[in-house]
C-alpha positions as CSV (number, residue, x, y, z in Angstrom):
1,M,105.5,120.6,103.9
2,H,104.6,116.9,103.5
3,A,104.2,114.1,106.0
4,R,104.5,110.4,106.0
5,M,102.6,108.4,108.6
6,T,103.7,104.9,109.2
7,T,101.7,102.8,111.6
8,I,103.1,99.6,113.1
9,R,102.1,97.1,115.8
10,T,104.9,95.8,117.9
11,Q,105.2,92.4,119.5
12,P,104.1,92.3,123.1
13,G,106.6,94.0,125.3
14,K,108.7,95.3,122.4
15,M,107.5,99.0,122.2
16,E,110.5,100.4,124.1
17,Q,112.9,98.4,121.9
18,A,111.1,99.7,118.8
19,V,111.4,103.4,119.9
20,N,115.1,102.8,120.8
21,I,115.8,101.4,117.3
22,A,114.1,104.4,115.8
23,R,115.9,106.9,118.0
24,D,119.3,105.3,117.7
25,S,119.4,104.0,114.1
26,V,116.5,105.4,112.0
27,A,116.4,109.0,113.1
28,P,120.2,109.8,112.6
29,L,119.9,108.6,109.0
30,A,116.7,110.4,108.4
31,K,118.5,113.7,109.3
32,E,120.8,113.1,106.4
33,Q,118.0,112.8,103.8
34,P,117.4,115.8,101.6
35,G,114.3,117.8,102.7
36,F,113.9,115.9,106.0
37,K,112.5,118.1,108.8
38,S,111.4,116.0,111.8
39,L,110.4,112.6,113.1
40,V,107.9,112.0,115.8
41,A,106.9,108.7,117.5
42,L,103.4,108.3,119.0
43,T,103.0,105.2,121.2
44,D,100.0,103.4,122.6
45,L,101.2,100.9,125.1
46,E,97.8,99.2,125.5
47,S,97.4,98.3,121.8
48,E,101.2,98.0,121.2
49,E,100.6,100.5,118.3
50,L,103.4,102.9,117.2
51,I,102.9,105.7,114.7
52,F,105.8,107.5,113.2
53,I,105.2,110.8,111.5
54,S,108.0,112.3,109.4
55,L,107.9,115.7,108.0
56,W,109.5,116.6,104.6
57,E,110.1,119.9,102.8
58,T,108.5,118.8,99.5
59,K,106.5,115.9,98.1
60,E,109.5,115.0,96.0
61,D,111.8,114.8,99.1
62,L,109.3,112.4,100.7
63,E,109.0,110.3,97.6
64,A,112.7,110.2,97.0
65,G,113.3,108.0,100.1
66,E,110.6,105.6,99.0
67,N,111.9,105.4,95.5
68,S,115.5,104.9,96.5
69,G,114.8,102.0,98.9
70,Y,115.7,104.2,102.0
71,Y,112.3,103.8,103.5
72,E,112.1,100.0,103.2
73,E,115.7,99.8,104.6
74,Q,114.7,101.8,107.7
75,L,111.5,99.8,108.2
76,G,113.6,96.6,108.0
77,K,115.5,97.7,111.1
78,L,112.3,97.3,113.0
79,S,111.5,93.9,111.6
80,S,112.6,92.0,114.8
81,V,109.9,93.9,116.9
82,L,107.0,94.1,114.4
83,A,103.8,92.1,114.6
84,G,102.3,92.3,111.1
85,Q,102.8,94.7,108.2
86,A,103.4,98.5,108.5
87,V,100.8,100.8,107.0
88,R,102.2,103.9,105.2
89,E,100.3,107.0,104.3
90,A,101.4,110.4,102.8
91,F,99.8,113.8,103.5
92,K,100.2,117.4,102.7
93,A,101.1,119.0,106.0
94,D,100.4,122.5,107.3
95,I,102.2,123.6,110.5
96,L,99.7,125.7,112.4
97,A,101.6,126.7,115.5
């Protein structure tokens, strides 16, 4: 299993809108991607920070979305609520429970 963590900061008062965009537009398309397993959103209302963690079956599945432009297209859907640049990191993931 592999994970991508994307950290963004939203504009003041835009956290709920960002989560709604992810739930209604990003997540349904993620489910159609080969090897996609799950998408989790972690929110910090005080700092306006939002972390998305997506889980993928293989490293190749994770990278395919980045290489095809899918990742940037989905991030673009959040552009109206972002404050600054997104930070993207990839990890090997082990599900422990």
